[in-house]
C-alpha positions in Angstrom: -29.4 -0.6 -10.1 -32.6 -2.5 -9.5 -33.0 -4.3 -6.3 -33.6 -8.0 -5.9 -36.3 -9.9 -7.8 -40.0 -9.4 -8.4 -42.1 -12.3 -7.3 -45.7 -11.3 -7.6 -46.8 -14.9 -7.4 -45.1 -18.3 -7.4 -47.0 -20.5 -9.9 -46.8 -24.2 -9.9 -43.9 -25.0 -12.2 -43.2 -28.3 -14.0 -41.1 -30.9 -12.4 -37.4 -30.8 -13.1 -35.3 -33.6 -14.5 -31.7 -34.3 -13.7 -29.4 -31.2 -13.7 -27.5 -30.8 -17.0 -23.8 -31.1 -16.7 -21.8 -27.8 -16.9 -20.2 -27.4 -20.3 -17.0 -26.2 -18.7 -15.5 -22.7 -18.7 -15.5 -20.8 -22.0 -11.9 -20.0 -21.4 -9.4 -21.0 -18.7 -8.7 -18.4 -16.0 -5.0 -17.9 -16.9 -5.9 -17.1 -20.5 -9.0 -14.9 -19.9 -9.4 -11.4 -21.1 -9.6 -10.2 -17.5 -6.2 -11.7 -16.7 -4.7 -10.1 -19.8 -6.0 -6.6 -19.1 -4.9 -6.8 -15.4 -1.4 -7.8 -16.6 -1.4 -4.9 -19.0 -2.4 -2.6 -16.2 0.7 -3.4 -14.2 2.7 -1.6 -16.9 0.4 1.4 -17.0 -0.3 2.2 -13.4 2.6 2.1 -11.0 0.3 2.5 -7.9 -1.7 -0.6 -8.9 1.5 -2.5 -9.7 3.0 -1.7 -6.3 -0.1 -2.8 -4.5 -0.2 -6.1 -6.4 3.4 -6.8 -5.5 2.9 -5.8 -1.8 -0.2 -8.0 -1.4 1.0 -11.1 -3.3 4.8 -11.0 -3.2 6.0 -9.0 -0.2 3.4 -10.4 2.2 4.1 -14.0 1.3 2.3 -15.1 4.5 -1.0 -13.9 3.2 -3.3 -16.4 1.6 -4.5 -15.4 -1.8 -8.0 -14.2 -2.2 -10.4 -16.3 -4.4 -9.8 -15.5 -8.1 -13.0 -15.5 -10.1 -12.3 -15.7 -13.8 -8.6 -14.8 -13.7 -5.2 -16.0 -12.6 -3.6 -13.8 -9.9 -0.3 -15.6 -10.2 0.1 -14.4 -13.8 -0.8 -10.9 -12.7 1.9 -10.8 -10.0 4.4 -12.2 -12.5 3.8 -9.3 -14.9 3.8 -6.8 -12.0 7.3 -8.0 -11.0 8.5 -7.9 -14.6 7.0 -4.4 -15.1 8.8 -3.2 -12.0 12.1 -4.7 -13.1 11.9 -2.9 -16.5 10.9 0.4 -14.9 13.6 0.3 -12.3 16.2 -0.6 -15.0 15.3 2.4 -17.1 14.9 4.7 -14.1 18.4 3.6 -12.9 19.8 4.4 -16.4 18.2 7.9 -16.3 19.4 8.6 -12.8 22.9 7.5 -14.0 22.8 10.0 -16.8 22.0 12.8 -14.4 24.6 11.7 -12.0 27.2 11.7 -14.7 25.9 14.9 -16.3 26.0 17.0 -13.2 29.8 17.1 -12.7 30.5 17.2 -16.4 28.5 20.4 -16.6 29.9 21.8 -13.4 26.4 21.4 -11.7 24.8 23.6 -14.3 22.0 21.1 -14.6 21.2 21.3 -10.9 18.7 24.1 -11.8 16.6 21.6 -13.8 15.9 19.7 -10.6 13.6 22.4 -9.4 11.1 22.1 -12.3 11.4 18.4 -12.2 10.4 18.4 -8.5 7.5 20.7 -9.2 6.2 18.4 -12.0 6.5 15.4 -9.8 4.7 17.2 -6.9 1.9 18.1 -9.3 1.2 14.4 -10.0 1.3 13.6 -6.3 -1.0 16.5 -5.3 -3.7 15.5 -7.9 -3.7 11.9 -6.9 -5.3 9.0 -8.7 -8.9 10.0 -8.3 -10.9 10.5 -11.4 -12.5 13.7 -10.1 -10.3 15.1 -7.2 -11.4 18.1 -5.2 -11.2 21.5 -6.9 -8.4 22.7 -4.5 -6.2 19.8 -5.4 -6.9 20.2 -9.1 -6.0 23.8 -9.0 -2.8 23.2 -7.0 -1.8 20.5 -9.4 -2.5 22.7 -12.4 -0.4 25.6 -10.8 2.6 23.4 -10.0 2.5 21.7 -13.4 2.5 24.9 -15.4 5.1 26.5 -13.0 7.4 23.6 -13.5 6.9 23.7 -17.3 7.7 27.4 -17.4 10.8 27.1 -15.3 12.0 24.2 -17.4 11.4 26.2 -20.6 13.4 29.2 -19.1 16.4 27.0 -18.2 16.3 25.3 -21.6 16.3 28.7 -23.3 19.3 29.7 -21.2 21.1 26.5 -22.0 20.5 26.9 -25.7 21.7 30.5 -25.5 24.9 29.5 -23.8 25.5 26.7 -26.3 25.3 29.0 -29.3 27.1 31.9 -27.7 30.2 31.2 -29.8 32.8 32.1 -27.1 34.7 30.1 -24.6 35.3 33.0 -22.2 32.1 32.8 -20.1 33.7 33.5 -16.7 31.9 36.9 -16.6 28.3 36.3 -15.3 27.0 38.7 -18.1 26.0 41.4 -15.7 26.5 44.0 -18.5 24.0 42.4 -20.9 20.7 44.3 -20.7 17.1 42.9 -20.8 15.9 39.4 -21.1 19.0 38.1 -22.8 21.1 39.2 -19.9 18.8 37.6 -17.4 19.0 34.3 -19.3 22.8 34.4 -19.5 23.1 35.0 -15.8 20.6 32.2 -14.9 22.9 29.2 -15.4 26.0 30.6 -13.7 23.7 31.5 -10.7 22.3 27.9 -10.6 25.9 26.5 -10.8 27.1 28.7 -8.0 24.1 27.7 -5.8 24.8 24.0 -6.4 28.4 24.4 -5.4 30.0 25.0 -8.8 32.4 27.8 -9.8 29.6 29.9 -11.3 30.9 29.7 -14.9 29.3 28.1 -17.9 31.1 27.2 -21.1 29.4 26.3 -24.5 30.8 22.8 -24.1 29.0 22.4 -20.8 25.8 23.7 -22.3 26.1 21.3 -25.2 26.7 18.4 -22.8 23.5 19.4 -21.0 21.5 19.3 -24.3 23.0 15.9 -25.2 22.0 14.6 -21.7 18.4 15.7 -22.4 18.5 13.8 -25.8 19.8 10.7 -24.0 17.0 10.9 -21.4 14.4 11.3 -24.1 15.8 8.3 -25.9 15.6 6.2 -22.7 12.0 7.3 -22.2 11.1 6.5 -25.8 12.8 3.1 -25.6 10.9 2.3 -22.4 7.6 3.2 -24.0 8.5 1.2 -27.2 9.3 -1.8 -25.1 5.9 -1.6 -23.4 4.2 -1.2 -26.8 6.0 -4.2 -28.2 4.9 -6.3 -25.1 1.3 -5.5 -25.8 1.7 -6.4 -29.4 3.6 -9.5 -28.5 3.2 -11.7 -25.3 0.2 -9.6 -24.1 -1.7 -9.6 -27.4 -5.0 -11.5 -27.5 -3.5 -14.0 -30.0 -0.4 -14.9 -28.0 -1.5 -14.4 -24.4 -3.2 -17.9 -24.0 0.2 -19.5 -24.6 1.5 -19.1 -21.0 4.6 -21.2 -21.7 6.1 -18.6 -24.0 5.3 -15.7 -21.6 8.6 -14.2 -20.4 7.1 -13.1 -17.1 6.4 -16.7 -16.2 10.0 -17.7 -16.9 11.4 -15.3 -14.3 13.6 -16.9 -11.7 13.7 -16.5 -7.9 12.9 -18.7 -4.9 10.4 -16.3 -3.5 8.6 -15.8 -6.8 8.3 -19.5 -7.4 7.0 -20.1 -3.9 4.4 -17.3 -4.3 3.3 -18.4 -7.7 2.8 -22.0 -6.7 0.9 -21.1 -3.5 -1.4 -18.7 -5.4 -2.3 -21.3 -8.0 -2.9 -23.8 -5.3 -5.2 -21.5 -3.2 -7.0 -19.2 -5.6 -9.6 -21.6 -7.0 -10.2 -23.8 -4.0 -13.7 -24.4 -2.6 -12.2 -23.9 0.9 -11.8 -20.2 1.5 -9.5 -19.0 4.2 -10.6 -15.5 5.1 -9.7 -12.6 7.4 -12.5 -11.9 9.9 -12.9 -8.3 8.7 -13.0 -9.2 5.0 -14.8 -12.6 4.5 -15.9 -12.1 0.9 -12.6 -10.5 -0.3 -12.2 -11.2 -4.0 -15.9 -11.6 -4.8 -16.5 -7.9 -5.5 -19.0 -5.5 -4.0 -22.0 -6.7 -2.0 -25.2 -6.3 -4.0 -28.5 -6.2 -2.1 -27.7 -8.9 0.5 -30.8 -10.1 2.3 -31.7 -12.5 5.0 -35.2 -14.1 5.3 -36.6 -15.9 8.4 -39.9 -17.8 8.3 -41.6 -20.0 10.8 -42.0 -23.6 9.7 -45.7 -24.2 10.3 -47.3 -27.5 9.4 -49.6 -27.4 6.4 -51.9 -30.0 7.9 -52.0 -30.1 11.7 -53.4 -33.7 11.6 -50.3 -34.9 9.6 -47.0 -33.9 11.2 -44.4 -32.7 8.7 -41.3 -34.6 7.8 -37.9 -33.3 9.1 -36.2 -30.8 6.7 -32.5 -30.5 6.8 -30.2 -27.8 5.3 -28.8 -30.4 2.8 -32.3 -31.3 1.6 -33.1 -27.6 0.9 -29.8 -27.1 -1.0 -30.3 -30.3 -3.0 -33.7 -29.1 -4.0 -32.4 -25.7 -5.1 -29.4 -27.0 -7.0 -31.1 -28.7 -10.0 -33.3 -25.7 -10.4 -30.2 -23.5 -10.7 -28.6 -25.9 -13.1 -31.6 -25.7 -15.3 -30.7 -22.1 -16.1 -27.9 -23.6 -18.4 -30.5 -24.9 -20.8 -30.9 -22.6 -23.8 -34.2 -21.7 -25.2 -35.5 -24.2 -27.7 -35.9 -21.5 -30.3 -32.3 -20.2 -29.8 -30.6 -23.2 -31.3 -27.3 -24.9 -30.3 -25.1 -21.9 -30.9 -26.6 -19.7 -28.2 -24.0 -17.5 -26.4 -25.9 -16.7 -23.2 -23.5 -16.7 -20.4 -26.0 -18.6 -18.2 -25.0 -21.6 -20.3 -21.6 -21.5 -18.4 -23.2 -21.0 -15.0 -21.1 -22.6 -12.3 -22.5 -24.2 -9.1 -20.4 -25.5 -6.3 -20.2 -25.6 -2.5 -17.7 -23.6 -0.5 -16.7 -23.5 3.1 -15.3 -20.4 4.8 -12.7 -20.9 7.5 -10.9 -18.2 9.5 -7.2 -18.1 9.0 -6.5 -17.4 12.7 -4.8 -20.3 14.4 -2.6 -21.5 11.5 1.1 -21.8 12.2 2.2 -21.8 8.5 0.5 -21.0 5.2 1.0 -24.5 4.1 -1.2 -25.8 6.9 -4.4 -24.6 5.3 -6.6 -27.7 4.9 -7.1 -27.6 1.1 -6.8 -31.3 0.5 -10.1 -32.9 -0.7 -10.4 -35.2 2.3 -10.1 -32.2 4.7 -12.6 -30.1 2.7 -15.2 -32.9 2.6 -14.9 -33.3 6.3 -15.5 -29.5 6.9 -18.3 -29.5 4.4 -20.1 -32.4 5.9 -20.0 -30.7 9.4 -20.6 -27.1 8.3 -23.7 -27.7 6.1 -25.9 -28.3 9.1 -24.3 -25.8 11.4 -25.7 -22.4 12.4 -22.1 -21.4 12.6 -20.2 -18.3 13.3 -16.7 -18.5 12.0 -17.1 -21.6 9.8 -19.8 -21.2 7.3 -21.0 -23.3 4.4 -22.5 -21.7 1.2 -23.9 -22.9 -2.1 -22.0 -20.7 -4.6 -23.4 -19.7 -8.0 -21.2 -17.9 -10.4 -21.8 -16.3 -13.8 -18.8 -14.8 -15.7 -20.0 -12.4 -18.4 -18.2 -10.1 -20.9 -15.1 -12.3 -21.2 -14.9 -12.8 -17.4 -14.9 -9.0 -16.9 -18.3 -9.0 -15.3 -18.6 -11.6 -12.6 -21.7 -12.2 -10.6 -21.5 -14.5 -7.6 -24.4 -15.5 -5.4 -23.7 -17.1 -2.0 -26.7 -19.1 -0.7 -27.0 -20.5 2.8 -30.0 -22.1 4.6 -30.4 -23.0 8.3 -33.2 -24.6 10.2 -33.3 -24.1 13.9 -36.1 -24.1 16.4 -38.8 -24.5 13.7 -37.4 -21.5 11.9 -35.9 -21.5 8.4 -33.3 -18.9 7.7 -32.4 -18.1 4.1 -29.3 -16.0 3.4 -28.6 -14.7 -0.1 -25.4 -12.7 -0.5 -24.9 -11.5 -4.1 -21.5 -10.0 -5.0 -20.6 -8.3 -8.3 -17.1 -7.8 -9.8 -17.4 -4.8 -12.1 -15.5 -4.7 -15.5 -11.8 -3.8 -15.7 -10.8 -0.2 -15.5 -11.2 1.8 -18.7 -7.5 2.8 -18.9 -6.5 -0.8 -18.7 -8.9 -1.7 -21.5 -7.4 1.1 -23.6 -3.9 -0.2 -23.3 -4.0 -2.0 -26.6 -5.3 1.2 -28.3 -2.6 3.4 -26.7 0.2 0.9 -27.6 -1.1 0.7 -31.2 -1.2 4.4 -31.5 2.4 4.8 -30.2 3.7 2.1 -32.5 2.1 3.8 -35.5 3.4 7.3 -34.8 6.0 8.7 -37.1 9.5 9.7 -35.9 8.4 13.3 -35.2 5.5 12.1 -33.0 7.6 9.7 -31.0 10.3 12.3 -30.5 7.7 14.8 -29.3 6.3 12.3 -26.8 9.8 11.4 -25.5 10.8 15.1 -25.2 7.7 15.7 -23.1 9.0 13.1 -20.6 12.3 14.9 -20.0 11.3 17.7 -17.6 10.0 15.3 -14.9 12.4 12.5 -15.5 15.0 13.3 -12.9 12.9 13.3 -9.7 10.5 10.6 -11.1 13.3 8.2 -11.8 15.0 8.9 -8.5 11.7 8.1 -6.6 11.4 4.9 -8.6 14.9 3.8 -7.7 14.4 4.7 -4.0 11.2 2.7 -3.9 13.0 -0.3 -5.3 15.7 0.0 -2.7 13.1 0.4 0.1 11.3 -2.7 -1.2 14.5 -4.7 -1.1 15.1 -3.5 2.4 11.6 -4.7 3.4 12.2 -8.1 1.9 15.4 -8.5 3.9 14.5 -7.0 7.2 10.7 -6.7 7.3 10.1 -10.1 9.0 7.8 -11.3 6.3 9.7 -14.6 5.8 8.5 -16.1 9.1 5.3 -14.1 9.7 2.2 -15.9 10.9 -0.4 -16.6 8.1 -2.9 -14.0 7.4 -6.1 -13.7 5.3 -6.2 -11.7 2.1 -6.1 -7.9 2.7 -7.3 -7.0 -0.8 -8.0 -8.5 -4.2 -6.0 -7.5 -7.2 -9.1 -8.0 -9.3 -11.1 -5.6 -7.1 -8.3 -3.1 -7.4 -8.4 -3.2 -11.1 -12.2 -2.9 -11.4 -14.1 0.1 -12.6 -16.5 2.0 -10.3 -19.5 1.4 -12.6 -20.4 -0.7 -15.6 -22.2 0.3 -18.7 -26.0 0.2 -19.0 -25.8 -3.1 -20.9 -23.6 -4.6 -18.1 -26.0 -3.4 -15.4 -28.9 -5.0 -17.2 -26.9 -8.2 -17.4 -26.2 -8.1 -13.6 -30.0 -7.7 -12.9 -30.8 -10.5 -15.3 -28.4 -12.9 -13.8 -29.4 -12.1 -10.2 -33.1 -12.2 -10.8 -32.8 -15.5 -12.6 -30.7 -17.0 -9.8 -32.7 -15.6 -7.0 -36.0 -16.7 -8.4 -34.8 -20.3 -8.8 -33.4 -20.2 -5.2 -36.7 -19.0 -3.7 -38.7 -21.4 -5.8 -36.5 -24.3 -4.6 -36.9 -23.3 -0.9 -40.6 -23.1 -1.4 -40.7 -26.5 -3.1 -38.7 -28.1 -0.2 -41.1 -26.6 2.3 -44.2 -27.8 0.5 -42.7 -31.3 -0.1 -42.1 -31.8 3.6 -45.5 -30.6 4.7 -44.9 -27.0 5.7 -46.9 -23.9 4.8 -45.4 -21.7 2.1 -47.8 -18.6 2.0 -45.8 -16.7 4.6 -42.5 -17.5 2.9 -43.9 -16.3 -0.5 -45.1 -13.0 1.1 -41.8 -12.3 2.8 -39.9 -13.0 -0.4 -42.1 -10.4 -2.2 -41.5 -7.8 0.5 -37.8 -8.4 1.0 -37.0 -8.6 -2.7 -38.8 -5.2 -3.3 -37.0 -3.5 -0.4 -40.2 -3.5 1.8 -40.9 -4.6 5.3 -43.1 -7.6 6.0 -46.1 -6.8 8.3 -47.7 -9.8 9.8 -50.9 -8.0 10.8 -52.4 -4.5 11.0 -55.0 -5.4 13.6 -55.5 -2.6 16.2 -52.7 -0.7 14.4 -52.4 2.5 12.5 -49.9 3.3 9.8 -49.3 5.9 7.1 -47.7 5.8 3.7 -46.0 8.7 2.0 -43.3 11.3 2.6 -45.6 13.7 4.5 -48.2 11.3 5.9 -49.1 11.3 9.6 -50.8 8.6 11.6 -52.5 8.9 15.0 -54.3 6.3 17.1 -57.1 6.8 19.6 -58.3 4.1 21.9 -62.1 4.3 22.1 -62.7 0.9 23.6 -65.3 0.3 20.8 -65.9 -2.9 18.9 -63.3 -3.8 16.3 -64.9 -4.9 13.1 -64.1 -8.4 12.0 -61.6 -9.1 9.3 -62.9 -8.7 5.8 -65.6 -6.1 6.8 -63.2 -3.1 7.4 -63.3 -0.2 5.0 -60.4 -0.4 2.6 
């Protein structure tokens, strides 16, 4: 991505009138496309869902991270609903296996081996898009070994079911070749699992019926998810939060967490963890700090005092002017800068609070903190002017935090841009996958469901065990009376892609360059209006924005430019030519 802004010169710009009022958000956060896709992602990715629940539901003492363009409470509601559905279906599948094992005299115990191999293959590969070659090979080997073993056991079961005899006490040692090996496989598995080592056709048929029941459960679970995406999670119905079944879930803990998140996530007062102050805003994007000495423009006329508030109030109307569309664009322009949001926020550390409810979010408390923090150099409490642009249906969020400070005749300008990348590609494809599944014929759905049977036993058992472990954590983990903590992660950042498209990167650069240019122009205007020089500030902005280093002077110095350049200096004691006469 391109860095910063390009400011070859700062021409005199026309005076600005009153800042236009913001037109209001294009869509409310709880109904945004980003919220809908994150909710759909909780049904698709169990790892993402578990981390959402752990951060927002289990750790009820943690204050929610700022939610830019989405509603975290609705995401956790769907995460809990997705887990309840998955645990219910997993418990049903585990119940089928528990009932089927004694009915088949533990003949089905042999199928647990390929199921474990298939589950291990998923774990070995991990969730990375491009894992290391060794892990990919190990995952491939375990996956195909599990499939092969399952196919062998299935062939042996089918052979036993169609044998046509009830006298199967003999382990078929007298049968030659592959057929004899298949006939002896199930009795051997039964004996190893503690059975009597015999297999009857009825037991084999019961095993096949069990597989059909497991496939029906897997297909019904997938159909339920597809119906949810076509129903309450569809773009047409999602804005109606009152009819969302996830919102109507009961539970004291859920209601408390939901209310606290919605009270905290959009507040201008940000309670943060010391190690993660900008949690929720996305990845830092070319943060820079600029310091310039405030020299009087006219030594005979002393400059007027310049406060931090004055600088910010000069910058603010210039930023608000970005909302004005081009005169040639007409009233129907769709540029996201028309919805640019400007506000002030104060960062406070969460340490020292006794309870989560003690966070000073009330307007009177925030105004008191803002009034004191705006003129502070600060360490833990910091005041920022916050500028936010939500593009691509709130999927691409650019936030710029601006802070100025004047101390000891020095002006410090801090600009900290952060970018939230679009939602993950697999989450965005949820509608497409659900539509494809709904429109499959019976044969296609049956084939998909049958493919889920081999790994169903161990996978469902792991899901049930995780649910039990989570319940134990809720009861005995000590989270109910834990001291308040700052956000450890953002569910929006967890659901973000690593990179955006070329168009999205171009939009990020456009938003940032527009905002940063207005900020630097506003600071320059404030300096000039109060009688301070602006030349050094302009030069430093050029160097910092282009990734360079500002050099105040090269007098009596030697430097070289280039990858293989060298520079040497020899003191001769000779006369140094005056400025303007040196050879360029």
